[in-house]
Structures are given as C-alpha cells and as structure tokens.
TISEDREN-370907 format. One record per residue (C-alpha): x, y, z; residue in three letters. Coordinates in steps of 0.05 Angstrom, whole numbers, plus 32768, in hexadecimal, padded with zeros to 4 digits. Each point is the difference from the previous one (the first is absolute). Last residue first. Example, Ala and Ser with C-alpha at 12.3 -4.5 7.8 and 13.67 -1.06 7.14 Angstrom:
// TISEDREN-370907
81117FEB808Fser 7FE57FBB800Dala 
***
This chain:
// TISEDREN-370907
813B81C17D4Dunk 7FFC7FC2802Bunk 7FCC7FCA7FFAunk 7FD57FE48037unk 80037FBF8027unk 7FC17FF38027unk 80018001804Cunk 7FCB7FD68021unk 7FCF801A8035unk 7FD77FC98020unk 7FBC800D8020unk 7FE87FC28025unk 7FB68005800Eunk 7FED7FD8803Eunk 7FCA7FCB8009unk 802D7FC8801Cunk 80017FDE7FBCunk 8022803C7FE2unk 7FE2802F7FCDunk 8034801B7FD0unk 801180477FECunk 803A800D7FD1unk 801A80477FF6unk 8036800B7FCBunk 80378032800Cunk 801C80327FCEunk 801B80328033unk 80097FC78033unk 804C80057FF9unk 7FFB80428027unk 7FF57FD98041unk 7FF680318039unk 7FD980367FDAunk 7FE37FCA7FD4unk 7FE07FE0803Dunk 7FD2803C8008unk 7FE87FFD7FB8unk 7FF67FB58007unk 7FD4800B803Dunk 7FD680337FDAunk 7FFA7FD07FC5unk 7FE87FC9802Funk 7FCA80308017unk 800580248043unk 7FBF800A8028unk 80047FB88017unk 803C800E802Cunk 804B800A8000unk 800B7FB47FF8unk 80407FEF8023unk 80377FE47FD4unk 80147FB87FF2unk 80447FEF7FE3unk 80137FCE7FCBunk 801080367FCCunk 7FBD80238009unk 7FC37FEC8028unk 7FC18023801Aunk 7FCF7FD28024unk 7FB780177FFBunk 7FC87FE6802Eunk 7FBD7FFB7FDDunk 7FC5802B8014unk 7FF380147FB7unk 801780478011unk 80427FE38017unk 800E7FE68046unk 804180118021unk 80427FDC800Bunk 803280058038unk 80407FD97FF6unk 800C7FCE8038unk 7FF87FC87FCFunk 7FE57FBB8012unk 
***
C-alpha cells in the first residue's frame, strides 16, 4: 500500500499520478490531467511532449501515467 495521498476525481474514482516509476500526490479533483502535466513540466522539462495514459485499475482507481515522447531538435 502506498503512503502517497490520492484524491477522488469528479467521477468519484481515486486517481494515482505516475511518472518515471514514481507516484506523485494528486493535487485534487479540480485539476485536470492536463493541469497536472503542466505543473510537472516545470520540474521535468522532458515532459514537454508527454503522452497521458489513463487506465482503470482492478482496485477501482484511475492510474494516470505521464510518458515522455521524443521530440525533434531544430
């Protein structure tokens, strides 16, 4: 069981935020997945072109996974 706090989304599901094998606290249901990504970009600039994957887990939670996508340079 994780010690990371999670919150319920607007659909009353618990949301787990993950990136690079780490779990981050959910800032709250009022923040969309895109809002959370925008915040994470300030700490992890490699997420500039990130993909968001949401999967429903068997325990009733939403797992929100941010995956970096390789971009092109200049």
